[in-house]
C-alpha positions in Angstrom: 0.0 0.0 0.0 2.8 2.3 0.9 4.5 1.6 -2.5 1.2 2.3 -4.3 0.6 5.5 -2.3 4.1 6.6 -3.2 3.6 5.9 -6.9 0.2 7.6 -6.8 1.7 10.6 -5.1 4.5 10.8 -7.7 2.0 10.7 -10.5 -0.1 13.4 -8.9 3.0 15.5 -8.4 4.1 15.0 -12.0 0.6 16.0 -13.2 0.7 19.0 -11.0 4.1 20.0 -12.3 2.8 19.6 -15.9 -0.3 21.7 -15.1 1.9 24.4 -13.4 4.0 24.6 -16.6 0.8 24.9 -18.7 -0.4 27.5 -16.3 2.9 29.5 -16.6 2.8 29.4 -20.4 -0.8 30.2 -21.1 -2.2 32.0 -18.1 0.9 33.6 -16.6 0.1 32.5 -13.0 -3.5 33.7 -12.8 -5.4 30.5 -13.3 -4.9 26.8 -12.5 -5.9 24.3 -15.1 -7.2 21.4 -13.0 -6.5 17.9 -14.1 -9.6 15.6 -14.3 -9.8 13.2 -11.3 -7.9 15.3 -8.8 -9.4 17.5 -6.2 -8.6 21.2 -6.1 -7.3 20.9 -2.5 -4.7 18.2 -3.6 -3.3 20.4 -6.4 -3.3 23.9 -5.1 -0.4 23.7 -2.6 2.1 22.4 -5.1 0.9 24.6 -8.0 1.0 27.8 -5.9 4.6 26.9 -5.1 5.5 26.0 -8.7 3.6 28.7 -10.5 4.4 31.6 -8.3 7.6 32.3 -10.2 5.8 32.9 -13.5 3.4 35.4 -12.2 2.7 37.8 -15.1 3.8 41.3 -15.1 0.9 43.6 -14.9 0.3 47.3 -15.2 -2.3 49.9 -16.2 -0.9 50.5 -19.6 1.2 47.5 -20.4 0.3 44.1 -21.8 2.6 41.2 -21.9 2.5 38.9 -24.9 2.3 35.1 -24.6 5.7 34.7 -26.1 7.3 37.0 -23.5 5.3 35.5 -20.6 6.6 32.0 -21.5 10.1 33.2 -21.6 9.9 34.3 -18.0 9.3 30.8 -16.7 12.3 28.4 -16.4 12.6 24.7 -16.1 11.9 23.4 -12.6 14.5 21.6 -10.4 14.5 17.9 -9.8 12.8 18.3 -6.4 10.0 20.6 -7.6 11.8 23.8 -6.6 11.4 26.9 -8.8 14.3 28.4 -10.6 12.1 31.1 -12.3 13.4 34.6 -12.7 11.5 36.9 -10.3 10.7 40.5 -10.9 12.7 42.9 -8.7 11.3 43.2 -5.2 9.8 39.6 -4.9 11.3 36.7 -3.0 11.6 33.1 -4.3 9.5 30.5 -2.7 11.2 27.9 -0.5 11.2 24.4 -1.8 9.0 21.8 0.0 10.7 19.7 2.8 12.3 16.5 1.5 11.3 14.7 4.7 7.6 15.3 4.2 5.4 12.5 3.1 4.9 12.5 -0.7 1.2 12.0 -0.2 0.9 14.9 2.2 2.9 17.9 0.9 3.4 20.8 3.3 1.9 24.0 1.9 4.2 27.0 1.8 3.7 29.9 4.1 1.3 32.3 2.4 2.7 35.7 1.3 1.1 38.9 0.2 0.8 39.1 -3.6 3.3 41.5 -5.1 2.3 43.3 -8.3 5.4 44.1 -10.3 5.9 47.6 -11.8 5.5 47.6 -15.5 8.5 48.5 -17.7 8.8 52.2 -18.6 11.1 52.1 -21.6 9.7 49.5 -24.0 8.8 45.9 -23.9 8.9 42.9 -26.2 5.7 42.4 -28.1 4.8 39.5 -30.4 6.4 41.1 -33.4 8.6 43.9 -32.2 9.8 45.9 -29.3 7.0 48.3 -28.3 7.4 51.8 -26.9 4.0 53.0 -25.6 3.8 56.8 -25.3 1.9 56.3 -22.0 5.1 54.7 -20.5 7.0 57.9 -21.4 4.6 60.2 -19.5 1.8 60.9 -21.9 -1.5 61.6 -20.2 -3.9 61.2 -23.2 -6.6 63.4 -21.6 -6.9 65.9 -24.4 -5.6 68.7 -22.2 -2.1 68.0 -21.1 0.8 68.6 -23.5 2.0 65.2 -24.6 4.6 66.4 -27.1 7.6 65.5 -24.9 6.4 62.0 -24.2 6.0 61.4 -28.0 9.5 62.7 -28.6 11.0 60.5 -25.9 9.2 57.4 -27.2 10.5 58.1 -30.7 14.1 58.6 -29.5 13.9 55.2 -27.8 12.3 53.4 -30.7 14.7 55.0 -33.1 17.5 52.9 -31.7 15.7 49.5 -32.3 15.2 48.1 -35.8 11.6 47.1 -36.5 10.4 48.7 -33.3 6.9 50.1 -32.7 5.8 53.4 -31.2 2.4 52.7 -29.7 -0.3 55.4 -29.5 -3.1 53.4 -27.8 -6.8 53.6 -28.4 -9.3 55.4 -26.2 -6.9 58.3 -25.5 -6.8 61.8 -26.9 -3.2 63.1 -27.1 -2.5 66.9 -27.2 0.6 67.2 -29.3 2.4 70.3 -30.6 4.6 70.6 -33.7 6.9 67.6 -33.8 9.4 66.0 -36.1 10.2 62.3 -36.0 13.6 62.4 -37.6 16.3 60.2 -39.0 18.7 59.8 -40.6 20.4 57.8 -37.9 17.2 55.8 -36.9 17.1 52.1 -37.4 14.9 51.0 -40.4 11.3 49.6 -40.4 9.9 51.6 -37.5 6.1 51.3 -37.1 4.0 54.2 -35.7 0.9 52.4 -34.4 -1.8 55.0 -34.2 -5.0 53.8 -32.6 -5.8 56.8 -30.4 -6.4 60.4 -31.4 -3.7 63.0 -31.9 -5.0 66.6 -31.6 -3.3 69.8 -32.7 -3.0 72.8 -30.4 -4.9 76.0 -31.1 -2.8 78.4 -29.0 -1.2 80.9 -31.4 2.0 80.9 -29.2 2.6 77.3 -30.2 2.9 78.2 -33.9 4.8 81.5 -33.6 4.8 83.2 -37.0 3.8 80.0 -38.7 5.1 76.5 -39.5 4.9 74.5 -42.7 3.9 71.3 -41.0 2.5 70.0 -37.8 3.7 66.3 -37.7 6.7 65.4 -39.8 8.7 62.2 -40.5 12.0 62.9 -42.2 14.9 60.8 -43.7 13.6 57.4 -42.7 13.7 54.0 -44.3 10.8 51.6 -44.2 8.6 53.8 -41.9 5.0 52.8 -41.5 2.0 54.6 -40.0 -0.9 52.3 -39.4 -3.9 51.8 -37.2 -7.5 52.9 -36.6 -6.6 56.3 -35.0 -7.2 59.9 -35.9 -5.0 62.9 -36.7 -7.1 66.0 -36.0 -5.7 69.3 -37.2 -8.5 71.4 -35.8 -8.3 73.6 -38.9 -11.4 75.6 -38.5 -9.6 78.1 -36.4 -7.3 78.7 -39.3 -9.9 78.8 -42.1 -12.2 81.5 -40.7 -10.0 84.5 -41.6 -8.1 82.8 -44.4 -8.4 83.9 -48.0 -8.0 81.3 -50.7 -4.4 81.0 -51.9 -5.9 80.5 -55.4 -8.9 82.9 -55.3 -9.7 82.8 -59.0 -8.1 80.1 -61.1 -9.1 79.4 -64.7 -11.9 77.0 -64.1 -13.5 79.5 -61.7 -13.3 82.2 -64.4 -15.5 80.0 -66.5 -18.2 80.1 -63.8 -18.0 83.8 -63.0 -21.0 85.7 -64.4 -20.6 88.2 -67.2 -20.3 91.2 -64.8 -17.0 89.6 -63.5 -18.3 89.3 -60.0 -19.0 86.3 -57.8 -20.2 85.6 -54.4 -17.4 84.1 -52.3 -18.8 82.5 -49.2 -16.1 82.2 -46.5 -15.8 78.9 -44.7 -17.9 78.8 -41.5 -15.6 77.7 -38.6 -16.8 75.0 -36.2 -15.3 77.0 -33.4 -12.4 79.2 -32.5 -10.0 78.8 -29.7 -7.0 80.4 -31.4 -6.3 83.6 -29.4 -4.1 86.3 -30.8 -3.1 86.9 -34.4 -3.4 83.8 -36.6 -0.2 82.9 -38.4 -0.3 83.6 -42.2 1.4 80.3 -42.8 -0.9 77.3 -42.3 0.7 73.9 -41.5 0.3 70.6 -43.3 -1.1 68.0 -40.9 1.2 65.1 -41.8 4.3 65.3 -43.9 7.0 62.8 -45.0 10.3 64.1 -46.3 13.3 62.4 -47.8 12.2 58.9 -46.9 12.2 55.5 -48.6 9.5 52.8 -48.5 6.8 54.7 -46.7 3.5 53.2 -45.8 0.4 54.9 -44.5 -2.7 52.8 -43.9 -5.9 52.6 -41.9 -5.8 56.0 -40.2 -8.0 59.1 -40.6 -6.7 62.6 -41.1 -9.2 65.3 -40.6 -9.6 69.1 -40.5 -6.0 70.0 -41.4 -5.2 73.8 -41.5 -3.9 73.2 -45.0 -2.8 70.0 -46.8 -3.7 66.8 -45.0 -1.0 64.4 -46.2 2.2 65.3 -48.1 5.0 63.4 -49.5 8.1 65.4 -50.5 11.3 63.8 -52.0 10.1 60.3 -51.2 10.7 57.1 -53.1 8.5 54.0 -52.7 5.2 55.2 -51.2 2.1 53.1 -50.4 -1.1 54.7 -49.2 -4.2 52.6 -48.8 -7.4 52.3 -46.7 -7.1 55.8 -45.2 -9.7 58.5 -44.9 -9.2 62.3 -45.3 -12.0 64.5 -44.1 -12.6 68.3 -44.1 -15.4 70.5 -45.3 -15.8 71.3 -48.9 -15.3 75.0 -48.3 -12.1 74.6 -46.2 -9.5 76.5 -48.2 -6.4 74.8 -49.7 -6.9 71.6 -47.8 -5.5 69.1 -50.4 -6.1 65.5 -49.5 -2.8 64.0 -50.6 0.0 66.2 -52.0 2.9 64.6 -54.0 6.0 66.5 -54.8 9.4 65.3 -56.1 8.4 61.8 -55.3 8.3 58.6 -57.4 7.0 55.1 -57.3 3.8 56.0 -55.5 0.8 53.7 -55.1 -2.5 55.1 -53.7 -5.6 52.9 -53.5 -8.7 52.1 -51.6 -9.0 55.5 -50.1 -11.7 58.1 -49.4 -10.8 61.7 -49.8 -13.1 64.6 -48.8 -11.6 68.1 -48.7 -11.7 71.7 -49.8 -9.1 71.5 -52.6 -7.6 68.8 -54.8 -8.2 65.3 -53.5 -4.8 64.3 -55.0 -2.4 66.9 -56.1 0.6 65.8 -58.2 3.4 68.4 -58.4 6.7 68.8 -60.1 9.3 66.0 -59.9 6.8 63.2 -59.7 7.0 60.1 -61.8 5.5 56.5 -61.7 2.4 57.4 -59.8 -0.5 54.9 -59.8 -3.8 55.9 -58.3 -6.9 53.6 -58.3 -10.0 52.8 -56.4 -10.3 56.2 -54.8 -13.4 58.1 -53.8 -13.2 61.9 -54.1 -16.0 64.2 -52.8 -16.2 67.0 -52.1 -13.1 68.7 -53.5 -11.4 69.9 -56.6 -10.8 66.5 -58.2 -7.4 64.9 -59.0 -4.9 67.4 -60.4 -1.5 67.5 -62.0 -0.1 70.9 -61.1 -0.1 73.7 -60.9 3.3 73.5 -62.6 5.8 76.1 -63.8 5.0 79.0 -61.5 7.4 82.0 -61.5 9.0 80.7 -64.7 10.3 77.5 -63.1 10.9 74.2 -64.8 8.5 71.3 -63.9 8.6 67.7 -65.1 5.9 65.1 -64.5 5.7 61.7 -66.2 4.1 58.2 -66.1 0.9 59.0 -64.2 -2.1 56.6 -64.1 -5.4 57.4 -62.5 -8.1 54.8 -62.9 -11.2 53.3 -61.2 -12.0 56.6 -59.4 -15.4 58.0 -58.3 -16.0 61.7 -58.1 -19.1 63.4 -56.8 -20.0 67.1 -56.5 -16.4 68.2 -57.2 -15.2 71.4 -58.9 -13.1 69.5 -61.4 -12.7 65.9 -62.4 -9.3 65.1 -63.8 -7.2 68.3 -64.5 -3.7 69.4 -65.7 -2.9 73.0 -64.9 0.3 74.9 -65.7 1.4 78.5 -65.6 2.5 80.7 -68.5 6.2 81.3 -68.5 7.2 77.9 -67.1 9.1 75.1 -68.8 9.5 71.4 -68.6 6.9 68.7 -69.6 4.0 66.5 -68.7 4.2 63.2 -70.4 2.5 59.8 -70.5 -0.7 60.3 -68.5 -3.7 58.0 -68.4 -7.1 58.8 -66.9 -9.3 55.7 -67.2 -12.6 54.5 -65.9 -13.6 57.6 -64.0 -17.2 57.9 -62.8 -18.4 61.6 -62.5 -21.5 62.8 -60.7 -22.5 66.4 -60.6 -18.9 67.6 -61.5 -18.6 71.1 -62.8 -15.7 70.5 -65.2 -14.9 66.8 -65.7 -11.9 67.1 -68.1 -9.5 70.0 -68.0 -6.1 70.9 -69.5 -5.2 74.5 -68.7 -1.9 76.0 -69.8 -3.0 79.5 -68.7 -3.4 78.8 -65.1 -3.6 82.0 -62.9 -4.3 82.6 -59.3 -5.4 86.2 -59.8 -8.2 87.9 -61.6 -5.6 88.7 -64.4 -2.1 87.4 -65.3 0.3 88.7 -67.9 0.7 86.8 -71.1 3.9 84.9 -71.6 5.0 82.8 -74.6 6.7 79.9 -72.9 4.9 77.1 -71.2 5.1 73.5 -69.8 4.8 71.1 -72.8 2.2 68.4 -72.6 2.0 65.2 -74.6 0.7 61.6 -74.4 -2.5 62.4 -72.4 -5.1 59.6 -72.7 -8.7 59.8 -71.5 -10.8 56.7 -71.6 -14.1 55.5 -70.1 -15.0 58.7 -68.5 -18.7 58.8 -67.8 -21.2 60.7 -65.7 -22.9 64.1 -65.3 -21.5 67.7 -65.4 -22.9 71.0 -64.3 -20.9 73.6 -66.3 -18.7 72.3 -69.2 -17.8 68.7 -70.1 -14.3 69.4 -71.6 -12.0 72.4 -71.4 -8.7 72.2 -73.3 -6.8 75.5 -73.3 -3.3 74.9 -74.6 -0.5 77.3 -75.5 0.1 78.8 -78.9 3.8 78.1 -78.6 3.5 74.8 -76.8 0.3 73.1 -78.1 -0.9 69.9 -76.4 0.0 66.9 -78.5 -1.1 63.3 -78.6 -4.3 63.8 -76.7 -6.6 60.8 -77.2 -10.3 60.4 -76.2 -12.0 57.0 -76.0 -15.5 56.3 -74.7 -16.3 59.7 -73.2 -19.9 59.8 -72.1 -20.7 63.0 -70.2 -24.3 64.3 -69.8 -25.6 67.6 -68.3 -27.2 67.2 -64.9 -30.1 69.4 -66.1 -30.9 69.8 -69.7 -32.3 73.3 -69.4 -29.5 74.5 -67.2 -27.1 77.1 -68.9 -24.2 75.0 -70.0 -21.1 75.4 -72.1 -20.0 73.3 -75.1 -16.7 71.5 -75.1 -13.8 73.9 -75.7 -10.4 73.3 -77.3 -7.5 75.6 -78.2 -4.3 74.4 -79.7 -5.1 70.8 -78.7 -4.0 68.0 -81.1 -4.7 64.3 -80.9 -7.3 61.7 -81.8 -10.9 60.7 -81.2 -10.7 56.9 -81.0 -14.5 56.5 -80.5 -17.4 58.8 -80.8 -17.9 61.0 -77.8 -21.0 62.4 -76.0 -21.2 65.3 -76.3 -19.3 65.4 -79.6 -15.8 67.0 -79.2 -15.3 68.4 -82.6 -12.9 71.1 -81.5 -10.0 68.6 -81.0 -7.5 69.0 -83.9 -6.7 65.6 -85.5 -3.1 64.9 -86.0 0.0 66.8 -84.8 1.0 70.5 -84.8 3.1 71.4 -87.8 5.8 73.6 -86.4 6.1 72.9 -82.7 8.1 70.3 -80.8 7.4 68.9 -77.3 9.7 70.3 -74.6 11.1 67.2 -72.9 13.1 67.2 -69.7 16.3 66.3 -71.4 15.9 68.9 -74.1 14.5 72.3 -73.2 14.6 73.7 -76.8 11.4 74.4 -78.6 
């Protein structure tokens, strides 16, 4: 009987040891998985002793992953003693007496439970080292200034390749102008944005004005992702702001014959900006000089000016984001591209007071598809060539886009006096609804009531429009090209644009110095397009500025 009792006790102890290990690995010391056939009172004394060393670290803002929890528990000794690593401040449990009967283990002396202090400077998550801004002093109450905490979290994350800066959900962080900078940061840093970041409205924060609010510079493989919000609180900037482009060409087409128009100023949601408002309005989120940039999942709203800008970046991916500001908020481009190449934008909703996407000089290999744009000014290339500058844009594809109640549909706009070229552009499968001017090329772009005439201009060639359908409210097509630099190789295929109201005062398609081909009949007929090529002009390419 004694032998059987000893064997039974050993079996029980082995099962208990197994359960304690499972407890350590899956429940981090908080639950005991009871084995069938054994009473709770038989198992608890040993399991408490065995599992105490793998008690999970706990804290208000810190969550341990399973992988990390498992790494904290070590293999047990041959006599059931624990060799687990204990958090500082706790004492290891004494092993059970070797003289005690195996069938009647002596329970350890109970001790008060010690709750470990969570780490403050990063912890190992399932995929990377995580730096939570709360652990660096952020309050997330929407009132306290959390800028320093964000800066400190970034400095720590910057030293660890593939690390994550965590902005947790259910918090509102008040953050002033900030730059998350390289170039000495490790690559592949993730900025996990699940909470809300809110801009300040105190004029003292902005001084005489800044070009951007949140900026990421000179980074490799940086990603912003999550379900959070970047709120620029732009209404306090819009209320006294005049449009930077008060009367551009397409607006001239809508001005009544007496050359006057009613400009309704944006109505602010509310104003908390005391003192004189800076004349320079910041972009909400800007990336500069970076490679392999990804922005996904987040919402950017109510920026004082442009919402999302990429400048001098290579390899950009934007998808499944939302941009939101009122249709009458001035100069609030959705996505602004400048001197960037190899850019993919898709599956995105853009609502703003200016261009949904603006493609500026120095951009090439841009692919935009599956984008919703309303309200706004459509998708634009330009304006290019301002102040007699050279501008070059090439290899642009915009397709599978829906536009509703926008000022323009797809537009190319350049200034007189500029130089350079726009080449190889495709606008395909664009659905228009209540768009004022669906198709626009304007080589006489002007941001004033009147601009001086100049002979030089940015040359344009290889512009293809196909499968553009829907309704318009002013004019279906407006091609205004330069006498010295006519537009060449403009093709139109399956263009079906109808007026929203038949009796509404509308304009016929307009073409000036535009050469190309009608590959299919169009609705309405675009008879103003000149078939073929201009006889005495050559396209001004980037490599050859001669005309």
